N, C-alpha and C positions, 0 to 999 in steps of 0.2 A: 493322580494327574501327571500326564507325561510332560517331558521337557518342552516338546513342541507346543503343547496346549498352553503352557505357562508363557512361552515366548509370544505367542499370537494374542492371547487374551489379556495378558498383564504387561509384559515388557514393551511390546509395540505401542499400545496406547499411552503408556506412561512416558515413554520417550517422545511420543507425539505431543503430549501436553507440554513437556519441557521445551521442545523445539518451537512449538507454536507460540508460547509465551516469550521465548528468547527473541524470535524474529519480530514479534510485535514491539518489543522493548528496544530494538536496535536503533530506531531513529530518535529516541529520547534525547540523546546527547546533542544532536543537531537542533532539536527544539529548545533545549535549555540554553544553548548558545544564542538562539534567536530571541528568547525571552530576555537574556542579559543585554543584548544589543537593542532590544525593543523594536525589532523589525525582522520580518521573515527572511529577508535577503532573497536567495534563489530557491528557497524551500517551497515545494508545492504541497499545500495542505489538503487538497481535494481527495486524494486516496484515503485519508484517515476517515472521512465521512462515509465513504463507500464501505470501509471495513465495519463501521458501526452497523450499517444495514445488514451486512452479511452475518456478522457475529451475533447480532440480536436473534436472528432466526435459529442459528445453531445452538445458542444458549437455551432458547425455548425448547428446541427439539431434544436436547440433552435432558432437560427437566421432565418432559413428557415420557421419555424412554427410561428415566431414572438411571441414566448412564453418566456417572461422575466424570469419566474421562472426556467425553464430548463436552460436557458442561464446563469443566475447568479449562479446556483448551480453547473455549470460545469466550467465556466470561471475562477473563483477564485482558485479552486483546481488545474486547469491546470497551472496557473501562479505560484502558490506556488510550485508545483511539478517541474516545469521548473527551478526555482531558486535553489531548493534542488539538482536537478540533476547536474546543472552547478557547484554548490559548491562541490559536490562529485567528479566530474571530476577534478576539481582543486586540491582537496586534494589527489587524486589518482595519480597525476602527480609528486609527490615528487621524487627526484633523486634516492633514494634507495628503489624503490617499488618492491614488490614481483611479481612473475608471476601471482599469483591469482589476485592481484590488477590491473595488466595490462589487464588481461582478463575481469575483471569487468568494467574497464574504457571503453574498446573497445565495450563491450556489451551495456553499457548505451549510448555511442555515436551512435552506430548503431541503437538502438531503436528510439532515438530522430530523427535522419535523416530519418529513414523509416516513422515514424509517420507524420512528417511535409510533406514529399514528397507525401505520400499516400493520405493524406487528401486534399492537394492542388490539386492533379490530380482529386480526386473524386469530390471536390467542383467545379472544372472547368467543369467536365462532367455534374454535376447536374445543373450548370448554363445554359449549352447548352440545356438540356432537358427542363428546366423551360422556356427558351426563345422560345421554340417551343410549348408553351401552354400545356405542360404536367407536370405541377407543382407537381401534386401528385406523379408522377413517380420519379421525382428527390428527393422529400422528403422521399419516400419509400426506395430508394437506400441508402441514407445517414443514415436513421434510422436503417436499417438492419445491415449495417456495424458497426454502433455504438453499436448495441446489441452484435455483434461478438467480438468487441474489449473489451467490458465489460466482456464477458464470458472468454476471455483470461486472464483478470486481476483476475477473480474469481478463475482461476486455480492455482493461487499462493498459497492461503491458503490451497487449496485441496492437493497440493503437500506436505504440512507439516503434514497433518492429519495422514497419514500412520505412519510417524515417531513418532508422539505423542502417537498413539495407541500402536505401537510396543514397545516404551520405557516406556509405562504406566506412562507418566509424562505430565501433561497439563500446565507446566510452560510457554511455549511459547504463550499461550492464555491469553488475558486480558479481563476478563468478562464484566466489565462496558462498554468498547468500543464495544464489540459484541452486548450488549443490545442497545447501541446507533445506531449501524449500522442496527440492526433489526428494530428499530423504524423508521429509515430513509427509509428503503425499504418498510415498511408498508404505510408510508405517500405517497410515490411516486406511490405505487401500487394503493392506493385509488384514487389518483389524475388521474392516467392513465385510470382506469376503469370507474369511475363515473363522472369525470369532463370533460375530453377531449376524452374519448373513444378511446384510442390509444394503441393497443396491443404492439407496439414497446417499449412503456414506461412501461407498467405493467408486461409484460412477464419476462423481464430481472430482474425487481425488485422482482417478485415472486420467481424466481430462487435464487436471492440473499438472500431473507428471508429464504428460505429452507436451504441454506448453513449456515446462521447464527444460525438457530435452531439446525442443526447438531453440530456446534461448541459449542453451549451452552450445548447440551447433553454430549459432551465429557468433557467440562469444569466442569460440575456438577458431573460427575461420575468417572472421572479419577483424582486422587489427584495430586497436585503440589509437587513433591519431592524436588524441588529446589526453589530458590527465584522467586516470581512472578515478571512479568515485570511491569515497571511503565508505566503510560499513555504516556509519551514522547517517549518510546521505542516500541510503538505499532502503527500499521496502520490498521484502520478498525477492530481492535480487535486481530490482529495477530502480533506476535513479529517481529521486524525488526532486532533483533540480529542474527548474523550468527551462534553463539553458545551461550550457557548460562552456568553460573557458575556450576561446578560440573557435567557436562554432563557425562552420563554413557557410552558415546561413547569412553571415555578414562578412563576405570576403574582403570588403574595402575598409573594414574597421582598422583604424590606426590607433595604437595604444601609446600614451605618453606618460612619463612619470608625473606623479602629483606631489609637489613639494610641501603641500599644506595638509598632508595626512595627519590626523590627530591621534592615531593609534600606533604608538611605538611598538616595534617588533613585528608588525603585520604588514605584508606587502599590500599597498593600496594604490592603484593606478586608475586614471580616468582617460577616456578617449572619446572621440566623436567621428562620425562620418556623415556625409550628406549624399542622398540620392535624389532622384527626380521628384520624390513624393514627400519626404519627411526628414527631419533631423533627429537622430537618435543618440542619446548619451548613454554610455555603458560604464558601469563601475564594477571592478573586480575585487574580490576578497578571497585570498588563498586560492582554492582550486576552481572557483565557479564565479559566474556573474549573472546579473539580472538586468534586463533592459528597462529603461524608463523612457517612454515616448511622450514628448510634449506636443 
């Protein structure tokens, strides 16, 4: 076995497994902080439920292919995202929740129920096809739907790119995580093309790599006019915060010191502004804030 064969068939997917799991675990710290405070703060939990849908498909695809690399690169992120989603649901069920929190909770629950139901039905169908000696057809169906679920997840950062360009502020992007995600896509692209010759693996990773390159172009060329995100507040290079400190969405926001802060050692300020439609109170904690509209 040549060195090139070992690199493509063993080293690339093994590094891919490590990177995939490391990126999935990156936001755990922020979620643990949210659990300690018993509130999500500015953490957006919706992407976690989208990961469950995507990784359920790839876990099933890895099982059907008997490919341990694909299986372990998907199973661990799926479990981590499930734990994060369940934690978010618990935190969103507090008695005095806002309508926004209620909608977010229902959305997460809906995505999880849909993902589990959809993949169970598809797995049952694939099992029937496999039993009828059409193994490749069953694998093809699961692989194609896995690609679709991944593309749906990729639409999440794309939805933010327009706002980033419009605001001329790349603060929601976290460069090192984008580099890691690009490396991960290149590893799986190489594995899909030269090791297992599977278009269902390399096509979606090729598209993911293109998206990462676009994000890097934006990250390099558009300055961050506000505080950069930390690693724990990013998911595959894109911010999980619903808003970020000093957003120009609220140019008239006036911040004042809060002398009644109960958390020593942490900056805690409150402020308010009034426009022609509503009164919005904003609370900041460290590098980010979340709006609460009454």
